[in-house]
C-alpha positions in Angstrom: -14.8 0.5 11.4 -13.6 3.8 10.3 -12.9 4.8 6.7 -10.1 3.1 4.7 -6.7 4.7 4.6 -6.4 4.9 0.8 -3.0 4.7 -0.6 -1.5 3.0 2.4 1.1 0.3 1.8 1.3 -2.2 4.6 3.2 -5.2 5.9 0.6 -7.7 7.2 1.0 -10.3 9.8 -2.0 -12.6 10.0 -2.7 -15.3 12.6 -5.4 -17.7 11.6 -7.0 -19.6 14.5 -9.1 -22.5 13.0 -11.3 -25.0 14.7 -9.7 -28.3 13.8 -12.6 -30.6 14.6 -14.4 -32.8 12.1 -17.3 -30.5 11.2 -14.8 -27.9 10.0 -13.5 -30.1 7.2 -15.0 -27.9 4.4 -13.4 -24.7 5.8 -10.1 -26.4 6.3 -10.0 -28.0 2.9 -10.9 -24.6 1.3 -7.9 -22.9 3.0 -5.7 -25.8 1.9 -6.8 -25.5 -1.7 -6.2 -21.8 -1.7 -2.9 -21.8 0.1 -0.7 -21.1 -2.9 -2.9 -18.1 -3.8 -3.4 -16.8 -0.3 -1.1 -13.8 -0.5 -2.3 -12.8 -4.0 -6.0 -13.2 -3.1 -5.6 -11.1 0.1 -3.5 -8.4 -1.7 -6.2 -8.2 -4.5 -8.9 -7.7 -1.9 -6.8 -5.0 -0.1 -6.1 -3.2 -3.5 -9.8 -3.1 -4.2 -10.2 -1.2 -0.9 -7.4 1.3 -1.7 -4.6 -0.3 0.3 -1.7 -2.4 -0.9 0.4 -5.2 0.8 4.2 -4.9 0.7 4.7 -8.2 2.5 2.7 -10.8 4.3 3.4 -13.4 7.0 0.8 -16.0 8.0 0.7 -18.2 11.1 -1.7 -21.0 11.8 -3.2 -22.1 15.1 -5.4 -25.2 15.1 -7.5 -25.7 18.2 -9.6 -28.5 19.5 -10.4 -29.6 23.1 -7.8 -30.4 25.8 -10.1 -33.0 27.4 -10.5 -35.1 24.3 -7.5 -34.3 22.2 -4.6 -33.9 24.5 -1.5 -32.5 22.8 -3.4 -32.1 19.6 -5.7 -29.6 21.3 -3.5 -26.7 20.3 -1.1 -26.8 17.4 0.9 -23.7 16.3 3.0 -23.1 13.2 5.7 -20.5 12.8 5.1 -17.4 10.6 5.4 -18.2 6.9 6.5 -15.3 4.7 4.3 -15.4 1.6 4.8 -16.1 -1.3 8.4 -17.1 -0.5 7.5 -19.8 2.0 4.5 -21.1 -0.1 5.9 -24.7 -0.2 6.3 -24.9 3.5 3.0 -23.2 4.1 1.2 -25.7 1.8 2.9 -28.6 3.5 1.9 -27.4 6.9 -1.7 -27.0 5.9 -1.7 -30.4 4.1 -0.8 -32.1 7.3 -3.8 -30.6 9.2 -6.6 -33.1 9.5 -10.1 -32.2 10.8 -10.8 -34.6 13.6 -11.4 -34.9 17.3 -13.2 -32.4 19.5 -15.3 -34.7 21.6 -18.3 -32.7 22.9 -19.2 -29.5 21.0 -17.4 -26.4 22.6 -13.7 -26.2 21.9 -10.7 -24.3 23.4 -10.9 -21.4 20.9 -10.5 -18.6 23.5 -7.1 -20.1 24.4 -6.2 -20.0 20.8 -7.0 -16.3 20.7 -4.7 -15.7 23.6 -1.9 -17.6 21.9 -2.6 -15.5 18.8 -2.3 -12.3 20.8 1.1 -13.4 22.0 2.5 -14.0 18.5 5.8 -12.5 17.3 4.2 -9.7 15.3 5.9 -6.9 13.4 5.4 -3.5 14.8 5.9 -1.0 12.0 3.8 2.2 12.1 1.7 1.3 9.1 1.6 -2.4 9.5 -1.3 -4.6 10.4 -1.5 -7.4 13.0 -4.6 -9.4 12.0 -6.1 -12.3 14.0 -8.8 -14.3 12.3 -10.8 -17.1 14.0 -12.9 -19.7 12.3 -15.3 -22.0 14.1 -18.8 -23.5 13.7 -19.4 -23.9 17.5 -19.1 -22.2 20.9 -16.1 -21.8 23.1 -15.3 -23.4 26.4 -14.7 -21.0 29.2 -11.1 -20.1 29.7 -9.5 -22.5 32.3 -12.5 -24.9 32.1 -10.0 -27.6 31.0 -7.3 -26.5 33.5 -7.2 -29.9 35.1 -6.5 -31.7 31.8 -2.9 -32.8 31.0 -1.2 -30.3 28.7 -3.4 -27.3 29.6 -1.1 -24.2 29.9 -0.5 -23.3 33.5 -0.1 -19.6 32.7 -3.4 -19.3 30.8 -5.4 -16.1 31.5 -9.1 -15.7 32.5 -11.6 -13.7 30.4 -10.9 -10.4 32.2 -7.1 -10.9 31.5 -7.8 -11.8 27.9 -9.7 -8.6 27.3 -7.0 -6.6 29.2 -4.3 -8.2 26.9 -6.2 -7.1 23.8 -6.4 -3.5 25.1 -2.6 -3.4 25.0 -2.6 -1.4 28.3 -1.6 -3.7 31.1 -0.4 -6.6 29.0 2.8 -8.7 29.4 5.7 -6.4 28.2 6.9 -9.2 25.9 3.7 -8.8 23.8 4.2 -7.3 20.4 0.5 -6.6 19.8 -0.1 -2.9 19.3 -3.4 -1.1 19.7 -3.4 0.9 16.4 -2.2 -2.1 14.4 -4.3 -4.9 15.7 -7.5 -6.2 14.0 -9.7 -9.2 14.9 -12.1 -10.9 12.7 -14.3 -13.7 14.1 -16.3 -16.1 12.0 -18.6 -18.0 14.5 -22.2 -18.8 15.2 -24.5 -16.3 16.8 -25.3 -16.6 20.5 -21.8 -17.8 21.3 -19.1 -16.5 23.6 -17.3 -15.2 20.5 -20.2 -12.9 19.6 -20.2 -11.4 23.1 -16.5 -11.1 23.1 -16.4 -9.2 19.9 -18.6 -6.5 21.5 -16.0 -6.1 24.2 -12.9 -5.8 22.0 -12.1 -2.7 19.9 -11.1 -3.1 16.3 -12.9 -6.3 16.0 -15.5 -7.7 13.5 -17.9 -10.6 14.1 -19.4 -12.4 11.1 -22.1 -15.0 12.0 -21.9 -18.4 10.4 -24.3 -21.4 10.3 -23.5 -24.1 12.9 -24.7 -26.8 10.6 -22.7 -26.4 7.4 -19.0 -26.3 8.4 -18.8 -22.8 6.9 -19.5 -24.2 3.4 -21.8 -21.2 2.7 -18.8 -18.7 2.9 -16.7 -18.6 -0.2 -12.9 -17.9 0.0 -13.4 -14.6 -1.8 -16.0 -13.5 0.7 -13.7 -14.4 3.6 -10.8 -12.5 2.0 -13.0 -9.4 1.4 -14.2 -9.4 5.0 -10.7 -9.7 6.4 -9.3 -7.1 4.0 -12.0 -4.6 4.9 -10.9 -4.9 8.6 -7.2 -4.7 7.8 -7.5 -1.7 5.5 -9.6 0.3 7.9 -8.0 3.1 9.9 
């Protein structure tokens, strides 16, 4: 990442894609516990890096496996304006239960595509941040195409990368090249690690497959995301 743009005040839209399977319970419970402080914690981390946050919206995408979880394989919230929508944000998070998943890899790449299609703001100094949390690998895009509920219009990997470049994407997309940021927390040796090398303005942070991301504190997570969001 390039140097921080000190003194920049930003509106931040953040889409959090989180693996909703059982092993992710510690990570999910941490996000739940910190929900009411989410905006303040992120703003503090941004301030420490020389940027400030005018306003913040957060959207949640929970992903599992279309084969074993059916309609619960992909759950999307609206954007919540924080801190104004804190009660609704907390309630939505409280209803998320870590379960399902079947065999190990999940449909996280599909979640990334849904995140890219979000109704982002597009101001000149804004940030459109996508964060993904998982403790396992991803299924190939369209590997579950035969399963009920799998989206008929899902892209393949080449099209996913093209969508991120903001060049030949669907004209309805609001993702903008200079505003976008991607932070992936996932194990090494996964498709996510390889993907991060192919996508600009992205950060890959390796996590341990075995501990459900317990080794990462909320403060550490916020600092990593803020460093990406504040960078030019």
